[in-house]
C-alpha positions as YAML, in Angstrom:
chain: A
units: angstrom
residues:
- id: 1
  name: MET
  ca: [127.84, 132.06, 102.94]
- id: 2
  name: ALA
  ca: [124.11, 131.57, 102.39]
- id: 3
  name: LEU
  ca: [122.66, 131.92, 98.91]
- id: 4
  name: THR
  ca: [119.84, 134.31, 98.15]
- id: 5
  name: LYS
  ca: [116.56, 133.01, 96.84]
- id: 6
  name: GLU
  ca: [117.39, 134.23, 93.33]
- id: 7
  name: GLU
  ca: [120.77, 132.47, 93.41]
- id: 8
  name: ARG
  ca: [119.19, 129.18, 94.53]
- id: 9
  name: LEU
  ca: [116.58, 129.43, 91.77]
- id: 10
  name: ALA
  ca: [119.27, 130.21, 89.21]
- id: 11
  name: ARG
  ca: [121.23, 127.11, 90.29]
- id: 12
  name: LEU
  ca: [118.13, 124.90, 90.15]
- id: 13
  name: ASN
  ca: [117.21, 126.18, 86.70]
- id: 14
  name: SER
  ca: [120.71, 125.93, 85.29]
- id: 15
  name: PRO
  ca: [121.24, 123.56, 82.34]
- id: 16
  name: GLU
  ca: [123.62, 121.47, 84.47]
- id: 17
  name: ALA
  ca: [121.06, 121.02, 87.26]
- id: 18
  name: LYS
  ca: [118.32, 120.16, 84.76]
- id: 19
  name: ALA
  ca: [120.56, 117.61, 83.04]
- id: 20
  name: LYS
  ca: [121.47, 116.02, 86.37]
- id: 21
  name: MET
  ca: [117.77, 115.84, 87.38]
- id: 22
  name: LYS
  ca: [116.89, 114.23, 84.05]
- id: 23
  name: GLU
  ca: [119.71, 111.72, 84.51]
- id: 24
  name: THR
  ca: [118.49, 110.93, 88.03]
- id: 25
  name: ILE
  ca: [114.88, 110.49, 86.94]
- id: 26
  name: ASN
  ca: [115.86, 108.18, 84.10]
- id: 27
  name: SER
  ca: [118.18, 106.06, 86.27]
- id: 28
  name: PRO
  ca: [117.14, 102.44, 86.91]
- id: 29
  name: GLU
  ca: [117.52, 102.94, 90.69]
- id: 30
  name: TYR
  ca: [115.11, 105.88, 90.70]
- id: 31
  name: GLN
  ca: [112.61, 104.03, 88.53]
- id: 32
  name: GLU
  ca: [112.80, 101.03, 90.88]
- id: 33
  name: GLN
  ca: [112.18, 103.29, 93.90]
- id: 34
  name: ARG
  ca: [109.12, 104.79, 92.21]
- id: 35
  name: LYS
  ca: [107.82, 101.33, 91.32]
- id: 36
  name: GLU
  ca: [108.26, 100.15, 94.93]
- id: 37
  name: LYS
  ca: [106.51, 103.26, 96.25]
- id: 38
  name: ARG
  ca: [103.54, 102.76, 93.88]
- id: 39
  name: GLU
  ca: [103.34, 99.12, 94.99]
- id: 40
  name: ARG
  ca: [103.35, 100.12, 98.70]
- id: 41
  name: ILE
  ca: [100.56, 102.63, 98.07]
- id: 42
  name: LYS
  ca: [98.57, 100.05, 96.09]
- id: 43
  name: ASN
  ca: [98.96, 97.48, 98.87]
- id: 44
  name: PHE
  ca: [97.99, 100.01, 101.53]
- id: 45
  name: ASN
  ca: [94.86, 100.92, 99.57]
- id: 46
  name: LYS
  ca: [93.93, 97.23, 99.35]
- id: 47
  name: LEU
  ca: [94.46, 96.84, 103.10]
- id: 48
  name: ALA
  ca: [92.35, 99.94, 103.82]
- id: 49
  name: ARG
  ca: [89.49, 98.58, 101.67]
- id: 50
  name: TYR
  ca: [89.75, 95.20, 103.38]
- id: 51
  name: MET
  ca: [89.65, 96.79, 106.84]
- id: 52
  name: MET
  ca: [86.70, 99.04, 105.99]
- id: 53
  name: GLU
  ca: [84.73, 96.03, 104.75]
- id: 54
  name: ALA
  ca: [85.69, 93.86, 107.75]
- id: 55
  name: GLU
  ca: [82.93, 92.88, 110.15]
- id: 56
  name: ILE
  ca: [83.02, 94.36, 113.63]
- id: 57
  name: PRO
  ca: [83.27, 91.52, 116.18]
- id: 58
  name: ASP
  ca: [80.24, 90.63, 118.29]
- id: 59
  name: GLY
  ca: [80.21, 92.30, 121.68]
- id: 60
  name: ASP
  ca: [82.06, 95.37, 120.43]
- id: 61
  name: ALA
  ca: [80.48, 98.62, 121.62]
- id: 62
  name: ALA
  ca: [80.70, 100.05, 118.09]
- id: 63
  name: LEU
  ca: [78.61, 97.15, 116.75]
- id: 64
  name: ASP
  ca: [76.01, 97.64, 119.47]
- id: 65
  name: GLU
  ca: [75.82, 101.36, 118.66]
- id: 66
  name: LEU
  ca: [75.44, 100.66, 114.94]
- id: 67
  name: HIS
  ca: [72.55, 98.29, 115.61]
- id: 68
  name: ALA
  ca: [70.97, 100.81, 117.99]
- id: 69
  name: HIS
  ca: [70.98, 103.40, 115.17]
- id: 70
  name: GLY
  ca: [69.47, 101.04, 112.62]
- id: 71
  name: PHE
  ca: [72.63, 99.99, 110.83]
- id: 72
  name: TYR
  ca: [72.22, 96.30, 110.16]
- id: 73
  name: GLN
  ca: [75.59, 95.99, 108.49]
- id: 74
  name: GLY
  ca: [78.24, 95.71, 111.19]
- id: 75
  name: ASP
  ca: [81.35, 96.76, 109.28]
- id: 76
  name: TYR
  ca: [83.85, 99.50, 109.96]
- id: 77
  name: GLN
  ca: [82.71, 101.48, 106.93]
- id: 78
  name: SER
  ca: [79.28, 101.87, 108.53]
- id: 79
  name: ALA
  ca: [80.91, 102.82, 111.84]
- id: 80
  name: VAL
  ca: [82.98, 105.52, 110.11]
- id: 81
  name: PHE
  ca: [79.86, 106.88, 108.43]
- id: 82
  name: LEU
  ca: [77.97, 106.95, 111.75]
- id: 83
  name: GLY
  ca: [80.88, 108.80, 113.36]
- id: 84
  name: GLN
  ca: [80.93, 111.35, 110.55]
- id: 85
  name: LEU
  ca: [77.16, 111.71, 110.78]
- id: 86
  name: LYS
  ca: [77.41, 112.47, 114.51]
- id: 87
  name: ARG
  ca: [80.12, 115.07, 113.86]
- id: 88
  name: ALA
  ca: [77.98, 116.64, 111.12]
- id: 89
  name: MET
  ca: [75.05, 116.87, 113.51]
- id: 90
  name: ASN
  ca: [77.33, 118.75, 115.93]
- id: 91
  name: GLY
  ca: [78.10, 121.35, 113.25]
- id: 92
  name: ASP
  ca: [81.27, 120.05, 111.54]
- id: 93
  name: PRO
  ca: [80.97, 121.28, 107.92]
- id: 94
  name: GLU
  ca: [83.57, 118.82, 106.55]
- id: 95
  name: SER
  ca: [81.69, 115.90, 108.08]
- id: 96
  name: ALA
  ca: [78.46, 117.26, 106.64]
- id: 97
  name: LYS
  ca: [80.05, 117.38, 103.17]
- id: 98
  name: PHE
  ca: [81.33, 113.82, 103.61]
- id: 99
  name: CYS
  ca: [77.85, 112.57, 104.54]
- id: 100
  name: ARG
  ca: [76.19, 114.51, 101.72]
- id: 101
  name: ASP
  ca: [78.66, 113.27, 99.12]
- id: 102
  name: THR
  ca: [78.55, 109.68, 100.38]
- id: 103
  name: ALA
  ca: [74.76, 109.72, 100.16]
- id: 104
  name: GLY
  ca: [75.00, 110.83, 96.53]
- id: 105
  name: TYR
  ca: [73.86, 114.43, 96.95]
- id: 106
  name: LYS
  ca: [77.08, 116.16, 95.91]
- id: 107
  name: PRO
  ca: [76.17, 119.21, 93.82]
- id: 108
  name: THR
  ca: [77.50, 119.27, 90.30]
- id: 109
  name: GLU
  ca: [79.89, 122.00, 89.28]
- id: 110
  name: THR
  ca: [79.60, 121.50, 85.53]
- id: 111
  name: LEU
  ca: [76.75, 121.91, 83.14]
- id: 112
  name: ASN
  ca: [76.52, 119.52, 80.20]
- id: 113
  name: LEU
  ca: [74.78, 121.05, 77.22]
- id: 114
  name: GLY
  ca: [73.42, 118.36, 74.93]
- id: 115
  name: ASN
  ca: [72.52, 118.20, 71.29]
- id: 116
  name: ALA
  ca: [69.35, 116.74, 69.75]
- id: 117
  name: ASP
  ca: [70.42, 113.22, 70.75]
- id: 118
  name: ASP
  ca: [70.89, 114.32, 74.37]
- id: 119
  name: LYS
  ca: [74.58, 113.57, 74.08]
- id: 120
  name: PRO
  ca: [76.74, 116.23, 75.75]
- id: 121
  name: PHE
  ca: [78.85, 118.22, 73.35]
- id: 122
  name: GLU
  ca: [80.21, 120.82, 75.73]
- id: 123
  name: ALA
  ca: [80.96, 120.88, 79.44]
- id: 124
  name: ILE
  ca: [81.19, 124.22, 81.20]
- id: 125
  name: ASP
  ca: [82.78, 124.65, 84.63]
- id: 126
  name: LEU
  ca: [80.23, 126.94, 86.26]
- id: 127
  name: SER
  ca: [82.54, 127.75, 89.17]
- id: 128
  name: LYS
  ca: [84.80, 129.71, 86.80]
- id: 129
  name: LEU
  ca: [82.02, 131.96, 85.47]
- id: 130
  name: SER
  ca: [81.16, 135.33, 86.93]
- id: 131
  name: THR
  ca: [77.67, 136.15, 88.19]
- id: 132
  name: GLU
  ca: [77.05, 138.28, 85.10]
- id: 133
  name: GLU
  ca: [78.09, 135.46, 82.76]
- id: 134
  name: LEU
  ca: [75.78, 133.03, 84.59]
- id: 135
  name: LYS
  ca: [72.88, 135.49, 84.36]
- id: 136
  name: LYS
  ca: [73.45, 135.89, 80.60]
- id: 137
  name: MET
  ca: [73.40, 132.12, 80.15]
- id: 138
  name: VAL
  ca: [70.14, 131.80, 82.07]
- id: 139
  name: MET
  ca: [68.50, 134.69, 80.20]
- id: 140
  name: ALA
  ca: [69.58, 133.33, 76.80]
- id: 141
  name: ARG
  ca: [68.07, 129.91, 77.46]
- id: 142
  name: GLN
  ca: [64.95, 129.13, 75.48]
- id: 143
  name: PRO
  ca: [61.93, 127.98, 77.52]
- id: 144
  name: LEU
  ca: [61.25, 124.26, 77.51]
- id: 145
  name: TYR
  ca: [57.50, 124.76, 77.18]
- id: 146
  name: THR
  ca: [55.35, 127.38, 75.59]
- id: 147
  name: THR
  ca: [51.97, 128.07, 77.02]
- id: 148
  name: GLU
  ca: [49.20, 129.37, 74.89]
- id: 149
  name: GLU
  ca: [46.61, 131.57, 76.56]
...
């Protein structure tokens, strides 16, 4: 007989199930598995960085295309960027974001308000504010300069 969703949730949230999960998480075998997984991920990240920085061999069509587009560095990282740039030029918005962000033009989503020493004392996530709240903030701001006529 199949359990209902409520019955499954009740079993998972039971004190016995929680105790068993805690016991499993604290077990040396589980901790060893987590350690091995973190190590595999770390090693994969190192390999990925190494491959991206590797030079493309002479005679490879990708290297010739990079040089034709003005890329003097013949590594796979440059080839990936050129590929993303081509996709962006064909209208792919995710590729356009990748190129924009890689070039350092990612728009900020927080506003740091500083004190007299220009040290930020408050960060506001503008994406969580309503249009009205943003308008109030702009209207309340004092002008940087005063002009005398």
